[in-house]
C-alpha positions as CSV (number, residue, x, y, z in Angstrom):
1,M,-13.4,28.2,2.8
2,S,-10.3,28.6,4.4
3,I,-7.7,25.7,3.5
4,N,-7.5,24.8,7.5
5,S,-11.4,23.7,7.4
6,Q,-11.4,22.8,3.8
7,S,-8.6,20.1,5.3
8,Q,-10.7,19.2,8.0
9,L,-13.7,18.8,5.5
10,E,-11.7,16.2,3.8
11,A,-10.3,14.0,7.0
12,A,-14.2,13.8,7.7
13,Q,-14.8,12.4,4.4
14,S,-14.4,8.1,3.7
15,V,-11.8,8.1,0.9
16,V,-11.5,4.2,-1.1
17,L,-8.7,3.9,-3.0
18,T,-8.9,2.6,-6.3
19,P,-6.9,0.0,-7.6
20,E,-3.2,-0.1,-9.3
21,H,-2.1,-3.4,-11.1
22,R,1.3,-2.4,-11.9
23,L,2.6,-4.2,-9.2
24,P,1.1,-7.8,-9.7
25,L,1.5,-7.3,-13.6
26,L,5.2,-6.4,-12.7
27,I,5.8,-9.3,-10.7
28,I,4.2,-11.8,-13.9
29,F,7.0,-10.4,-16.3
30,L,9.9,-10.9,-13.9
31,G,8.3,-14.6,-13.9
32,F,8.0,-15.0,-17.4
33,T,11.8,-13.6,-18.3
34,F,13.1,-16.3,-15.7
35,L,11.1,-19.4,-17.9
36,P,14.0,-19.0,-21.0
37,L,17.4,-19.1,-18.1
38,P,18.5,-22.1,-17.6
39,L,17.5,-22.2,-14.3
40,N,14.6,-24.7,-12.3
41,S,11.1,-23.0,-14.3
42,W,9.6,-24.1,-10.6
43,I,11.3,-20.4,-10.2
44,A,9.7,-19.1,-12.5
45,V,6.2,-20.4,-12.4
46,L,6.3,-19.2,-8.0
47,I,7.4,-15.8,-9.0
48,I,4.3,-16.1,-11.6
49,V,1.9,-18.1,-9.5
50,F,2.7,-14.9,-6.7
51,G,2.1,-12.5,-9.2
52,L,-1.6,-13.6,-10.3
53,F,-2.3,-14.0,-6.9
54,L,-1.6,-10.3,-6.1
55,L,-3.1,-9.3,-9.5
56,L,-6.7,-11.2,-8.5
57,Q,-6.3,-9.5,-5.1
58,S,-6.0,-6.0,-6.5
59,F,-9.6,-7.0,-8.3
60,I,-11.1,-8.0,-4.7
61,L,-9.2,-5.5,-2.1
62,R,-10.1,-2.5,-1.4
63,L,-9.0,0.3,0.8
64,E,-10.5,2.9,2.5
65,F,-9.8,5.6,4.8
66,T,-12.8,6.9,7.3
67,P,-12.1,10.0,9.9
68,N,-11.0,6.8,12.6
69,D,-9.5,3.8,10.8
70,L,-8.0,2.4,7.8
71,V,-10.1,-0.7,6.6
72,V,-9.8,-3.4,4.3
73,W,-12.4,-4.4,2.2
74,Q,-12.5,-8.3,0.6
75,L,-15.4,-8.2,-2.0
76,N,-17.8,-5.7,-0.1
77,R,-17.2,-7.8,3.4
78,E,-14.7,-5.7,6.2
79,L,-11.7,-8.1,6.5
80,R,-10.0,-5.9,8.7
81,R,-10.2,-2.2,10.2
82,F,-6.5,-0.4,12.1
83,P,-8.0,2.2,13.7
84,F,-5.8,5.5,13.3
85,K,-5.2,5.8,17.1
86,N,-2.9,2.5,17.6
87,W,-0.6,3.7,14.8
88,L,3.1,4.4,16.0
89,A,4.5,4.9,12.5
90,W,4.4,4.3,8.7
91,R,6.4,4.5,5.8
92,L,6.2,3.9,1.9
93,L,9.4,1.9,0.8
94,L,10.0,2.2,-3.2
95,P,6.6,3.8,-3.9
96,K,7.4,4.6,-7.3
97,L,8.3,0.9,-8.4
98,P,5.5,0.5,-6.6
99,G,6.5,-0.5,-3.4
100,L,5.3,-1.5,-0.1
101,L,3.3,0.2,2.4
102,Y,4.2,0.1,6.3
103,F,2.9,0.7,9.1
104,R,3.3,-0.7,12.9
105,E,0.4,-0.5,15.5
106,T,0.7,-1.3,19.2
107,A,-0.3,-4.4,18.3
108,S,2.1,-5.5,15.7
109,P,4.4,-4.2,12.3
110,H,2.1,-4.6,9.1
111,L,3.7,-4.8,5.5
112,L,1.3,-4.5,2.8
113,P,2.1,-4.1,-0.7
114,I,0.7,-0.9,-2.5
115,L,-2.0,-2.8,-5.2
116,F,-3.6,1.0,-5.4
117,D,-3.1,4.7,-6.7
118,P,0.6,5.4,-4.2
119,I,-0.5,8.8,-4.8
120,A,-3.9,9.0,-3.6
121,L,-2.5,6.5,-0.5
122,E,0.2,8.7,0.2
123,N,-2.0,11.1,0.5
124,Q,-4.6,10.0,2.5
125,L,-1.6,8.7,4.7
126,K,-0.3,12.3,5.4
127,L,-3.9,13.3,5.7
128,K,-4.4,11.3,8.2
129,V,-1.4,10.1,10.1
130,G,0.9,12.2,8.4
131,K,2.6,13.0,11.7
132,L,3.7,9.6,12.2
133,E,5.6,9.1,9.1
134,T,8.7,7.5,9.7
135,P,11.5,10.0,7.4
136,K,13.8,8.7,5.5
137,K,17.6,8.0,6.7
138,E,19.9,10.4,4.3
139,S,22.5,9.1,2.7
140,P,26.0,10.4,3.2
141,E,26.3,12.2,0.0
142,Q,23.7,14.4,1.2
143,S,24.3,15.5,4.5
């Protein structure tokens, strides 16, 4: 099987990304580190609650890459479908921390926390809409 036909076969299959709990746990940990500080404790509680919300989302949400769409599932119910034909650009922001997925459709931009395996997410994005990736701006030292 040639590389070209193998990549066409991979593009024709649906892939569901596995959840990644690093971001919610990192936010919860950050919230707990603010508790002993002489700040108002409601800031720490707010950060912890947001982290718990993201942790819950990481358990109930799934991303599926179909040949033509990015589908968001919530407890086995389709929540939203983003057809690739409507995409204008995409970029992973701070993927190592983990970070955010930014993508723009013809109708509106979207910013999603990366609650899934960031490597698998990037691989699927490059496979499905790789030509739309927004390049990172070079710093003056690199040019």
